[in-house]
Each structure stands twice: as C-alpha cells, then as structure tokens.
KOLTORFI-789773 format. One record per residue: y negated, x, z of N, C-alpha, C, CB in turn. Coordinates in steps of 0.001 Angstrom, whole numbers, plus 500000, padded with zeros to 6 digits. Glycine has a CB too. Layout:
// KOLTORFI-789773
YXZYXZYXZYXZ...
//
This chain:
// KOLTORFI-789773
907046424179383322905824424990383701905208425775382799906063425806384672906069426572381974905542427437380853904919426695379774906608428254380258905624425389379557905122424538378485903694424082378899906097423288378227903520423638380166902387423194380685901284424396380522902660422732382145901439425389380849900587426497380688900128426708379241901266427689381186901184426639378364900890426820376803899819425570376196902504426728375917900220424516376742899349423386376459897954423325376770899824422389377015897768423910378008896389423975378552895560425040377895896416424228380040896425426275377621895737427269376767895188426840375563896554428276376443896236426170374902895776425770373385894711424678373521897087425154372405894478423900374499893570422826374526892294423702374913894000421559375593892215424595375620890896425225376010890477426115374771891030426150377430891519426510374027891114427340372715890406426411371873892385427970371863890960425182371614890392424254370795889015423784371241891281423176370677889007423480372421887563423123373191886653424221372916887670422966374891886944425565372884886013426542372935885634426709371367886587427869373688886465426634370432885960426630368921885038425306368553887336426639367874885554424202369189884734422956369148883455422889369412885152422127369880883222423614370701881835423720371421881043424753370666881956424164373024881531425651370082880718426889369572879815426196368309881861428297368986880247425155367828879437424711366651878431423744366748880208424245365733878213423273368271877468422142368451876102422563368316877738421473369710875655423934368617874313424380368590874025425291367168874062425248369982874788425176366305874575425822364959873690425043364259875806426004364143872618425709363573871532425171362628871520425574361506870350425352362957872045424796360453871804425190358996870561425658358366872086424195358290870500426788357509869265427267356904868294426296356392869574428091355866868805424953355889867898424035355524867437422993356585868421423419354439867709423445357804867109422811358814866068423636359688868139422312359589865825424787359114864926425795359761863606425857359087865550427185359751862583425863359863861152426074359387860727427618359563860119425094360255860665428421358519860484429889358495858978430046358618861089430603357145858591430719359884857193431073360289856978432448359681856966431077361924856030432636358794855877434056358111854352434505358619856016433968356228853612433685359279852487434198359871851884433366360949851565434442358899851353433892362020850984433205363181849456433617363610852051433534364309848612432586363841847221432860364109846764432528365601846388432057363113846088433189366114845737432897367560844088432918367431846423434136368735843560431626367976842167431471367754841661430991369106841834430480366552840363431249369543839546430917370753839291429203370865838033431781370614839584428791371877839424427393372049838347427203373312840927426691372324837289426386373078836294426404374177836918425597375490834861425690373631837820424888375324838344424049376435839113424926377433839281422904375882839332426287377090839964427037377902841555427226377632839671426510379135841991426522376454843365426510375938843420427633374920843771425097375295844647427765374286844801428658373390845238427754372049845820429761373915844724428185370866844817427548369676845878428280368842843479427480369017846896427733368519847996428637367674848184427884366394849565428829368469848371428584365478848529428069363989849812428872363415847057428401362994850891428199362811851815428674362128851833428427360753852810428345362621852112429479359842852041429453358475853678429267358097851258430858357871854126428167357593855342427837357272855612427744356009855661426856357787856549428557355350856735428540353935857633427179353537857472429964353484857463426733352248858293425686351692859078426417350604857440424425351133860426426717350871861205427422349837861198426725348605862578427635350229861325425537348717861585424735347205860222424973346307861840422815347432859064425357346830857866425271346129857295426658345874856913424416346866858349427817346213857722429196346083858869429891345297857325429979347609859674429131344515860464429804343535859910430158342207861531429066343316860622431250341597860160431756340443859575430777339188861241432516340030860146429486339395859567428730338336858369427955338658860506427873337827857739428136339579856359427452339984855308427942338881855819427933341623854511427054338402853564427309337514852434428170338090853105426086337005851685428728337151850240429326337634850425430774338337849482428239338812851592431393338279851639432756338771851765432661340359850309433588338293851153433668340970851093433687342362850687432641343104850423434568342711849325432106342617848763431148343326849468429621343167847343431191342921850085429502341949850997428238341777850207426960341898852160428196342875850636425943341303850087424600341477850326424012342714850553423735340532851134424507343474851454424100345033851267425191345853852923423602345317850735425003347063850427426097347775851772426805348334849462425677348861852900426093348457854082426761348788854151426954350326854154428083348040853205426358351029853183426677352705852451425421353343852220428245353159852734425292354375851794424446355329851425425311356611852571423000355834850265424927357085849692425553358363849760424492359390848164426088358203850397424430360380850410423586361462849753424297362784851871423145361680848870423352363394847973423937364465848268423048365621846357423961364084848169423595366811848188422890368126847611423737369067849547422483368592847155423103370267846379423693371292847276423719372508845051422929371537847320424480373504848263424530374612847604425505375756849751425085374067848391425461376898848062426167377911848461427626377828848555425560378975849564427952376907850041429242376684850822429020375248850998429798377983851368430150374936851952430106373370853143429093373396852564431723372779854056429208374407855074428249374400854706426809374324855815428437375497853629426520375227853268424960375262852752424736373913852112424490376433851894425512373349851257425106371839852385425073370879850089426242371221853177425950370948854222425943369822855256424801370125855008427419369711855422424417371258856256423196371481855648421985371085856619423044372844854258421920370959853542420685370388853702420826368740851817420649370899853645422082368277853974422043366932855268421767366478853667423098366436856369421996367236857552421680366884857861420226367012858380422439367560857138419468367794857507418155367806856842417413366622857164417561369122855985418084365936855517417438364504856410417633363382854183418018364014857353418575363401858225419063362296859695418587362378858209420587362283860251418380361226861538417995360989862653419048361155861559417485359724862105420198361245862861421479361310862624422210362534862533422358360186863558423232362766863448424068364121862591425185363450865057424658364907861570425542364402860712426861364159861706428079364225859464427059365356861437428971363246862030430239363326861231431393363096863023430292362507860917432131364115859811433290363948860564434715363701858805433410365414861724434678363579862424436062363342862002436746362052863997435894363285861515435901361132861078436632359834859481436745359548861730435852358599858795436583360671857287436605360777856871438137360244856757436283362466855850437979359328855226439142358897853901439667359506855044438966357617853180438547359842851839438933360465851503438054361516850703438929359489850919438750362514850196438084363921848700438299363614850651438944365557848024437355363332846558437538363262845856436759364365846020437092361885844908437790365014844073437357366231842650437312365713844206438396367541841758436385366025840509436278365624839656437485366458840030434759365878838633437872366026837674438769366653837125437945367699836577439339365696836770436582367685836314435929368711837363435970369751835909434632368342838634435697369598839581435589370600839700436980371328840912435109370000839560437983370751839416439417371394838407439435372470838987440509370335836968438828372023835987439043372925835963438065373911834804439144372341836720436816373973836538435837374909837897435405375741835939434686374169838814436082375427840057435833376122840817437144376601840953435022375198841860437019377418842721437875377816843828438157376852843157437470378973843717439264376012844787439354374950845969439693375421844521440248373943846112440448376574847462441024377028848311439677377456847269442191378399847740438538377718848616437358377886849335436913376818847945436312378291848893437059375528849596436936374354850996437590374462848799437514373261850900438748374608852084439689374405853015439615375401851717441061374311852929438787376572853846438557377449855029437597376910853165438053378593854547436663376107855608435778375444856104436667374463855093434379374793855331437448373589855883437794372323856697439050372727854748438041371144856544439641373935857329440730374156858707440186375067856381441882374913858516439090375561859625438527376583860627437661375671858899437491377888860119437009374861861177435974374073861686436825373184860575434611373274863107436822373150863835437475372201863803436776370832865173437624372687863293435528370545863067435003369294862103435709368504862703433725369398861263436538369064860310437331368304860854438601367991859055437509368999860873439056366608861470440229366171860632441474366574861671440150364700859374441283366824858333442499367168858254443472365954858838443416368555858733443113365012858517444017363674857235443553362858859879443884362621856719442337363147855467441778362489854346442691362895855143440242362925853257442592361994852163443451362158850945442800362783851826444009360887850420443232363891849498442618364583847969443099363925849760442980366137847186442063363514845873442524362934844842441512363564845857442503361212843437442198363517842317441477363800841596440859362516841430442358364554841277439577362709840493438859361589838974438848361988841042437284361368838371439462361221836694439484361441835979438443360711836004440866360934834975437773361473834133436966360811834551435593360866833985437383359534835813435192360469836244433964360605837449433737361433836411433501359430838055432403361509839071432244362546840282432602361685839131430719363277841276432958362732842545433491362048843255432483361236843535434021363065843066431176361668843671430024361019843050430187359399843203428475361885841881430338359280841277430470357998842090431538357067839768430903358212842517432605357765843250433717357013844654433194356612843395435075357935845222432471357312846470431753356897846417430864355799846963431014357925845429429984355781845112429146354804844435429725353563844363428201355358844041430956353633843428431472352209844783431934351192842270433003352523844409431882350121845142432159349001845018433490348501844838431303348045845967434059347727846049435343347125846463435223345746846947436218347844845748435965344954846113435840343362847492436430343032845004436660342410848184437304343816849293437719343447850710437242344187849081438997343489850394436906345422851307436568346346851176434966346716851107437510347549852217434416347065852414432980347444851582432594348786854014432711347675851877433602349841851384433470351152850377434563351408852503433499352149849308434300352207848425435496352671849011436447353514847276435069353377850006435950354352850688436573355438851610437833354542851700435306356375852137437359353515853068438218352893852252439176352006854135437410352091851024438652351564850177439705350726849510440817351807848850438844349805849271440296352817848568441307353875849813442368354471847800440296355322850955441765354702851991442583355020852331443758353941853128441697355235852397443303352725852549444153351778851537445253351545852690443462350767850278444706351595849144445616351340849188446711352438847732444822351348849378446518353743849476447373354838850519448283354626849653446689356042851642447771354263852919448606354044852833449657352978854074447708353671852294449137351769852197450081350738851153450998350748852150449493349625850257450826351875849193451895352107849560452601353158847830451419352337850786452628353448851263453599354701851206453102355977850481454815354829850658451825356359850471451516357664851420450846358257849448450917357842852437451825358647853687451266359233853814451488360742854896451884358545852815451802361384852656452002362895851902450881363683851896453313363135851796449811363172851081448859363699851776447527364005850060448698362892852930447607364373853939446434364538853654445904366079855667446987364306854053444601366150853794444031367606854510444827368676854291442507367736855474445504368544856238446312369378855397447428369751857492446743368756854674448285368750853897449319368966852516448882369763853667449954367628852144447881369269850862447155369971851249447001371599850551445452369211852358446394371728852678446367373362852833447698373869854052445579373767853514448699373249853710449919373921852447450527374072854636450795373254851514450694373115850240451306373214849453450586374365849489451235371832849380449277374429848449448563375205849079448736376784848314446923374624850322448853376903850836449063378567850888450501379021852439448491378843850601451604378082850439452703378469849194452989379059850707453397377599849095454073379975847856454302380750847248455455380133848084454529382276847968456173379130847653457661378623846846457442377307849115458628378308846946456284376542846201456224375355845876454640375113847040456926374137845073454592374053844581453028373819845158452542372399842760452889373788844620451354372158845298450755370842844388450830369765845742449250370966844968450827368631844063450840367308844665449858366496843987452271366483843598448737366095844140447675365399843566447555363998843941446459366155844321447397362949843578447175361656842832445722361576844643447307360431841778445878360869841032444542360755841061444202359277839465444610361320841179442849359094841301442097357740839974441257357698842732441074357635839249441200356720838133440335356485838274439684355259836894441012356521838014438237355150837972437459354098836763437682353184838051436178354547836957438143351989835820438509351082836091437880349760835642440076350922834957437564348977834998436928347734835218438109346833833712436065347404836381438177345945836828439205345228836773438824343752838154439587345685836188439615342893836274439267341549837831439404340908835245440183340811838490438447340659839792438542340168839880438333338506840636437473340952838907437803337980838974437562336682837592437444336124839772436422336445837267437348334859835957437448334285835090436173334936836069437407332583835586435059335035834726433962335498835095433514336701834687432878334651835828434110337696836256433753338947836212434696340122837455433368338795835949434053341256835996434946342473836802434169343459834524435330343072837836434867344123838752434220345150838374434867346406840338434398344851838439434109347476838301434610348822839784435288349083837877433345349934839747436601349525840879437348349876840731438153351176841201438226348777841709438178351782841833438921353046842153440556352776843051438203353930841016441349352830841267442877352566841116443686353873840201443475351457841720444774353801841568445674354987840005446176354809842767447010354982839323445994355877837918446381356129837661447446357152837184445226356533838603447908357981838334448644359057839367448691360107837201448225359551839107449124361376839951449297362449839251449068363713840537450578362417839846448407364708839170448052366079839709448913366941839361446615366619838901449655367805839178450596368885839171449758370025838186451772369013840300449480370744840445448616372026840469449560373269841844447702371990839687448912374489839722449678375625841117449386376462838420449365376448840909449753377655842278449356378505842274448008378835842467450124379886841318447221378693841274445717378867841481445051377567839931445235379471841846445683376451842125445136375289840830444296374668843353444301375515839671444900375176838444444537374548838054445413373343837382444574375551837301444983372426836753445850371399835810446825371791836170445126370438836314448058371918835331449286372333834437449786371216836177450571372820834748449407369952833964449850368898834901449562367588833528451431369118834010449517366491834749449175365121834339450259364245834352447691364431835409450766363452835465451881362473835433451149360980836902452843362727834824451756360118835104451247358725836365451957358354833896451538357644836533451585357045837894451870356492838123453289356255838126451150355219837078454059355885837323455499355855837426456132357324836162456187355041836493455796358194836715456340359568838024455969360134835656455874360507838295454687360009839482454192360378840803455079360143839565452985359720840730455245358719841794455964358122842094457443358769841451456078356642840756457990359041840704459185359503841283459391360992839380459553359369840913458285361834841348458155363179842667457886363301840681457224363845843287457109362245844608456913362110845554458113362003844740456144361060844840459020361138845734460267360932845635461225362156845290461084359583844471461065362977844271461899364147845152461354365317842740461929364543845379460088365131846341459438366199847721459527366036846136458070366320848126460047364865849532460104364466850021459065363915850325460360365406849242458055363331849686456805362615849520456888361160848935455604363095849902458072360647849671458119359072848168458119358866850359456794358248847659457337357753846254457401357548845857457757356177845679458320358448844929458827356023844338459264354810845544459512353723843453460604355100845524458874352624846469458940351569845954459767350320846824457524351171844555459492349796843916460044348807842499460663349326843795459012347740842205461894348895840871462503349470840301463110348239841062463669350731838962462871348008838179463486347060837024464292347792837650462428346080836954465540347457835787466414347976835077467017346969836205467484348864833674467287347029832940467929346237833213469560346294831603467514346556832911470125345197833222471688345047831817472226345770833452472293343194831984473542346056830804474134346798829631474263346068831076475412347298829640474428344752828255474475343931827872473010343572828387475398342465828545471897343866828137470667343747828381470148342222826715470628344206829136471034341526829598470722340177830900470391340011829386471704339352831252469125340131832619468585339996833255468309341256833469469480339257834457467458341098835060467233342557836522467414342261834726465660343292837347467524343512838741467700343539839406466606344221839085468935344143840251465936343786841001464753344353842353465227344587841015463479343410842931464849345868844229465267346313844990464025346688844141466263347487846345463945346711847158462878347201847785463775348441848308462195345994847639463236349794848287463825350923849632463164351211847394463739352119850405463969351530851935463321352163852163464137353416853455463544351030853137463599354142853642464372355337852497464512356246854236465799354967851726463505356519850598463600357550851134463758359124849674462213357419850707464680359595851073464809361125849752465374361920852438465924361344850012465439363337848998466042363973849604466570365198847860465150364198848927467647365638849505468375366889848279468365367813850097469999366583848557468293369104847584468666370195847972469680371033847284467609371021846912470609371368847028471761372314845789471917372992847395473060371644845957472979373977844765473151374827844575474784374539845028472659376581843166474875374865842788476275374396843188477134375498841224476472374050843112476853376670843520477945377639844598477328378365842358478462378629845495478234379025846585477682380022846128476907381143847362478766380621845084477336381671844675476593382912843386475676382728844398477642384056843021475190381541841911474540381291842101473330380207840943475555380881842620472272380851842859471106380228841877470320379651843420470432380964840537470750380070839380470042379314838922470534378066838238470013380080839660471678377598839333471992376192840535471851375301838776473401376067840499470927374362841707470509373684841503470732372164842045469000374014842539471160371492842534471336370069843265470213369571843119472652369601842813469390368345843544468420367771843820469040366329842789467012367805844951469256365846845182469939364379845757468803363537846309471321364382845240468718362510845826467703361364846520468551360409844652466806360529847745467981360099848569468750359018848863467735357978849984469420359586849151468258356688849606467616355587849931468453354387848703466688355267850470467898353304850599468644352223849926467895351229851941468974351909849097468809350290848237468294349282848754468450347923846968468903349368848450467565347021848778467642345632847670467351344799849836466787345298846997468334344175845940468086343459846107467250342057845396469330343272845513466223342031845645465127340817844461465175339882845729463569341386843208465597340434842233465465339470841278466617339782841573464055339480840729467448338604839908468527338849838724468427337968840622469784338673837534468050338310836405468054337361835533469307337514835543466796337561836026470243338255835404471507338341835575472312337074835934472241339493835032473505337180835168474692336094836230475459336419833961475649335976836883475442337441837835476384337999839193476340337281838021476101339474839826477496337010841119477618336495842042477681337697841250478836335569842827476504337963843715476522339090844924477201338898844015475271339494845235477781337772846375478655337497846191480081338211846529478825335913844948480405338456844677481724339243844856481403340540843282482359339075845706482294341206846026482335342674844951482302343668846737483480342952843945483240343148842590483410343875841943481977344030841547484432343009841730481369342980841025480022343120841893478953343981840744479410341614843342479142343825844026478041344540843779478099346089845567478104344244843889479467346370843709479907347932842360479478348258843863481584348253841219479746347475839901479341347819839789477672347916838900479961346707840389477013346970840414475550347125841110475074348377841077474931345951842281475771348760842990475194349983841990475563351296844638475921350152841421476557351159840421476952352386839235475915352453839739478546352170838747475597351245837644474618351142838130473219351608837105474548349654839314472826351079839736471607351553839828471409353040840928471363351001840411472528353857840512472409355343839049472467355934841451473613355966838159473299355302836700473327355893836351471925355844835578474263355058836298471148354615835870469946354476836464468853355326835989469691353248837719468961355566838254468120356586837750468267357919839572468278356646837738469528358444837051469542359680835765469066359967837011470619360027834795469187358810833453468774358911833503467251358740832534469494357857834454466531358173834501465166358223835235464571359304834974464721357099836170465167359912836930464598360860836226464626362382838262465324360797835531465742362465834971466081363742833899464850364385834190467527363506833066464381363392832135463350363803832739461912364141831138463213362710833809461812363331834626460573363610835308460616364969835709460383362522835996461707365363836614461945366578835434461796367591837357463362366611834364462424367653833284462341368570832709460942368686832239463285368176832607460114367586832187458842367661833103457880368494832029458396366340834518458175368423835307457334369175835287457775370456836587457217368717835116459073370801835226459680371954834087459158372891835222461132371732832992458927372306831728458403372854831875456874373411830613458474371691832825456289372686833144454876373013834083454932374347833926454112371693834875455833374364835624456085375572837146455775375341835041455225376741837661454863374768839196454542374449839898455929373905839328453254373189840826456147374423841607457503373871842789456933373033842259458580375205842373456617371679843566456259370776844282457335370060843140455354369754843785458598370597844353459766369867845732460220370882843048461105369692845996459605371878847028460190372722846791461453373316848161460313372040845603461961373564845254463119374122845643463027375652843782463388373856845464461882376141845948461602377756847558461802377725845535459810378372848273461507376920849634461736376997850135463079377021850193461136376029849287463892376090849627465204376172849273465959377421849092465806375122848098465713378062847603466277379237848578465624380425845957465940379394849065464346380353849996463917381428851306464983381471850496462300381111851845465227380205853099466036380195852693467447380516853873465964378793851726467996380126851517469479380432850608470043381634850951470033379239849763468956382001849019469087383184849197467832384310847549469229382715850413467658384713850489466603385583849688466467387045851796466549385785849358467529387557848629467663388668847226467263388314848742469014389210846670467863387331845347467362386793845271466119386358844900468062385786846251465443385747846179464197385291846280463193386528847250464006384248847053463396387553847006462449388649845450462202389309848025463021389766844677463336389018843459462872389713842288462504388769842996463952390674842734462228387498841707461952386403842280460514385698841617463359385210843512460081385891844072459029385205843354457674385377845426458934385607842834457469386691842235456190387025841089455804386039841704456239388468840387456628385830839180455974384820839246457070383659837372455865385619840270456952383092840710457791381692839595457505380688842285457256380968839318456295380532838272456078379315837018456733379620837929454525379017836579456795381030835450457371381276835638459079381338834932456707382569836800459515381842837044461028381829837433461624380353838268461360382879837786460666379384838095461165378059836970461602377416838730460229377248835606460816377848834311461291377179834068462685377449833088460508377636834460463165378615833967464453379142834788465765378603834050464378380727835983465302377787836535466398377218835999467168376047837632466049376939836283468300375972835662469215374777836984469072373644835298471142375363836828468234372657837905468333371761837495468830370405838556467055371650838368469923369846837865470453368769838904470064367523837647471982369038838366469746366305839351469590365154839590470678364438838987468662364241840968471123364166841386472050363328842196471348362179842149473073364081842208471983360863843095471664359724843859472600359187842466471207358742845207472100359044846057472976358512846847472225357294846967473521359644846063472055356258846723471389354964847061472387353899845750470315354290848186472313353506848994473172352461848741472669351119850567473145352704848253473299350152848247472835348784849551473250348095847021473389348029850386472144347711851599472423347078851797472418345789852392471746347452850852471615345106850844471549343698849578471476343089851559470515343276849296471964341884847969471658341261848133470961340006847156472892341018849255470016339841849239468934338991850067469519337725847694468425338676850470468568336907851212468735335818850755469835334698851290467463335286849497469717334681848721470636333430848693471964334044847000470142332973848656472102335372848480473538335970847045473820336079849161474690335078846578474642335049845270475399335031844166474414334564845340476706334034843145474891334076841797474328333708842102473596332406840596475494333527841563472182332285841577471457331133840307472042330247841506469870331489840414472416329100839167472812328536838496471491328067839365473872327354837219471507328094836335470397327849835493470950326681835454469948329172834888469923326032834100469994324912832644470270325371834240468724324094832148471288324965830695471524325158829832470629324452830333472836324771
//
C-alpha cells in the first residue's frame, strides 16, 4: 500500500511539472506592442492599431541613426465590435503572440473622443490583467491615431517611445492609463489629457520631418467628451494647479520692463482650503514650489537681500496674475480637473451631497482664488549681478 501511494505521488509530481511548460512562450515567439491607437469607424465599430517592434531591426547596428534604413516596426490594424474582438483579428494575422505589458502609449484620436463613448475602452484596459496600466494615455489632434503610430522620429526608432520619453522628461508622470481610469470614474473631479499633434519640424538645414509634439491639454467632462482645449502654457499651468506637476521653467518681466528673470521650478505642489469654516463656496487654491534663478537680464544685484526678497514677491505676484485667468477659463467650461470637489467632499460632506449631482454646473458657481507661495532657493552660481559693457 505504501509503495502504491509513493508511485502515485511521484506520477502526479511528474505530471504537474510536465503540464507547467505547455503554455510557456519563448521571447522570440512574442510580438511586443509598444503603442496602441484607437480611431473612429463610420460603421459603428472600433478601429484598433498596434505598433509592434521588430527587435532585429532596431539594434545599435542599424544605419542612419534613429530613423534607420528600416522602420524597425510594423503597424497592424483591424476593426471589431470591441477591443478584444479587433485585437483577436490582429492576432490571427501574426506569427507571434501579442504582448501589451510593455506598451508605452495609448493614443486616442480627437474624432474618437467626439463621436464615441470613450469610457467603454477603459473597461477592457482596466479589466484585462494583460494590460500594465503604466502606459500613458494621450489624445491625437488633427489626424488619426494610426497616423501617429506610423510617423517617424529623428532620434528614436518608434514614435511611441519618442512620445513616452518626451512626456516623461518634461515631468508628465501623472497621465498613466491607471490614473485616467481613476480620474474618469471619480465623481469629485474630471480628467486632463495631454494632446499630441503631428507637425512638420525643421530637423536639418534642408529637411522637415513630421513629428508628434506636445501641443496642449484636453479638459474632459463627466461623459469623457472634450469640454475645452488648452494650449501648452495654459495646460502646464492647469496641471500644476491640478497637482500633476506642470510648469518647469518660468520667465517673467521685471517691473520696469527692462530685462527678464528666468527660473527653474522644482517640488511643485498645490493646496486647497476654504476661506471660512462654514462657506464651502469660497475656495483658495495655493500653488507651491522652489525656484532657482538661472538667468537675470535686469540691472539688479541679486547678492543683496532686499533685491532677493523683492524678486520673490514679484514672482508670486506674477504667478497669481497668470494662473487666475487660466483657472477661470477652465471653470467656465465646467469640468473640475483641479480636484476641488474632492476637497469639498472630505471637508463638507453634507454640502457635497446636495451639490454632487450636477458638479460640472455647480463648480462654475464657486469663488476660487489663486495664491502663490514660491520660495527662491538659489540666485545661481554667479550670485550677484554680472557686469555688462556699456
């Protein structure tokens, strides 16, 4: 009996190890998706495009720098009733299994936002564990999202990698698919999406190449429709006021109009508070940062403490004057991308219950004031004033 039990146990163990390898896929049997595009289809279906890299053609030995003699990727497109249906049609055209875990960019065309229910996309993107949700969601303005995947970049092999690096190096780390899902499902705040636009850019003396560059931000309402579009400067300001980083370099004119001051801003934060304990309709939004003076074309000697304090005060005054119109512009559209509703929900739950149903409309009625609390931490390596020739 004991011998029989040992034989059965050994057989089951061997069977377990043998069956564990049947579903294993070697790396050279995988198709690595680095970018996915969603475009509108007039037939009522969804058009999906996957940018799939070809590892053998994007190694360091390829000629011609970043562009190379070979594209180093393919873009496969299919239409379907939903994401899974279209992706399965793409899979049937490939000799390798699609892998989306390393995806960098999810690109959605402006037309798709205006003509489709975008929230349906994020059911599959949030439900399927094959999606890492670390990829960045962007809107493509003017052209189709597939055109973005097919565009080239002078420095990178793939447009999706180039866009991901551009957004990351400029401090835009809060626009992942996961964050999009969180923002779009919350009732207290709305979603802010970066916009990429394909523009002809001068890359050499005799050559212009189409490149996808950051051109602004889209403010989405509670239906994930475009409530308004901000340019790059306004969008960066709104991102700061929304707690999503934002402004990195700031140049302001001096009071007398003679010269400018340029700063690098770090440790960007924002705080929300109310004016009175019992009046949630009056809100103060305070932006905070540390400033480092990197260029001074005025006649001030920054080694003097009085000038340093005056510059710091002027910097905060200028920020208030620039940020207040941007906030008012977004507020007039209705979507609360600043998260003020979340603050009121936590601090005034009774008031919130009676105003949350039409928050986009009620947000317009709030009195929101901007304050700035930026500290000047450094006046640069040279310290005081650089003497200029008369």
